[in-house]
C-alpha positions in Angstrom: 12.3 5.2 9.8 13.2 7.2 6.6 10.3 5.5 4.4 7.8 5.6 7.5 8.1 9.6 7.5 5.8 9.5 4.1 4.7 6.2 3.6 3.3 5.7 7.1 4.6 3.0 9.9 2.1 0.9 8.4 2.2 1.7 5.2 -1.0 3.5 4.3 0.8 6.6 3.3 -1.4 9.0 5.3 1.0 11.0 7.0 1.0 14.6 8.1 4.6 15.1 6.0 2.9 13.3 2.9 -0.1 15.8 3.2 2.1 18.9 3.6 3.9 17.8 0.3 0.7 17.4 -1.3 1.4 13.7 -2.0 -1.0 10.8 -2.7 1.0 7.7 -1.9 -0.2 4.5 -2.7 -1.6 2.4 0.6 0.5 0.0 0.6 -2.1 -1.9 3.1 -4.2 -2.4 0.4 -3.3 -5.7 -1.8 -4.5 -3.8 -4.8 -2.0 -1.4 -4.5 0.9 -4.2 -5.0 -0.7 -6.3 -7.5 0.8 -4.5 -10.4 4.6 -3.8 -9.1 6.7 -6.8 -9.1 9.5 -6.9 -6.7 12.2 -5.9 -8.8 10.3 -2.5 -9.3 10.1 -2.0 -5.6 13.5 -2.8 -5.2 14.5 -0.2 -7.8 12.1 2.4 -6.4 13.7 2.0 -2.9 17.4 1.8 -4.1 17.3 4.3 -6.7 14.6 6.8 -5.5 11.3 7.8 -7.7 10.9 11.2 -8.9 11.9 14.4 -7.0 10.1 13.6 -3.8 11.2 10.2 -3.1 15.1 10.1 -2.7 17.4 7.1 -3.5 18.6 4.9 -0.5 21.8 6.4 0.2 24.7 4.8 -1.5 26.2 2.3 0.6 23.8 2.6 3.5 21.9 -0.7 2.8 23.2 -3.9 1.3 21.1 -5.6 -1.6 19.9 -8.2 1.0 18.5 -5.1 3.3 16.6 -3.5 0.4 15.0 -7.1 -0.4 14.2 -7.6 2.7 12.3 -4.1 2.7 10.5 -5.3 -0.5 9.2 -8.3 1.8 8.4 -5.9 4.4 6.3 -3.8 2.3 4.6 -7.0 0.8 3.6 -8.0 4.2 1.6 -4.6 5.1 -1.3 -6.3 3.1 -0.8 -9.7 4.4 -4.0 -10.8 6.1 -6.2 -7.8 4.6 -9.0 -8.8 2.2 -9.0 -6.8 -1.2 -11.4 -4.2 -1.5 -14.6 -5.7 -3.2 -15.5 -4.9 -6.8 -18.9 -3.4 -6.3 -21.2 -4.0 -3.5 -24.7 -5.3 -5.0 -27.9 -4.7 -3.0 -29.4 -8.0 -1.6 -32.7 -8.9 -3.5 -35.9 -7.9 -1.9 -37.4 -10.5 0.2 -40.9 -11.6 -1.2 -43.9 -9.9 0.3 -45.9 -12.4 2.4 -49.6 -12.0 3.2 -50.3 -12.9 7.0 -53.8 -14.5 7.5 -55.9 -14.0 10.7 
């Protein structure tokens, strides 16, 4: 519940609270947002906070196993989602054909 206030129920980071705080949060539903973040980094961010606006998990409130389960939960937001395509290319034009009458 604490995380969802800013990160959203589905982890997309598009919440009224995040917007009111002028935060641009990663969209954890996009696999590309997670690809360069190892599990240990996510664990540390949840446990210790990140910057001024993401407070640490309250000491003693969640055991390490619970925080690791949050990492798994976070990773599952993007399961089944295709990574955004690199760049769309226009289809080749069909060759012109002449009709005979």
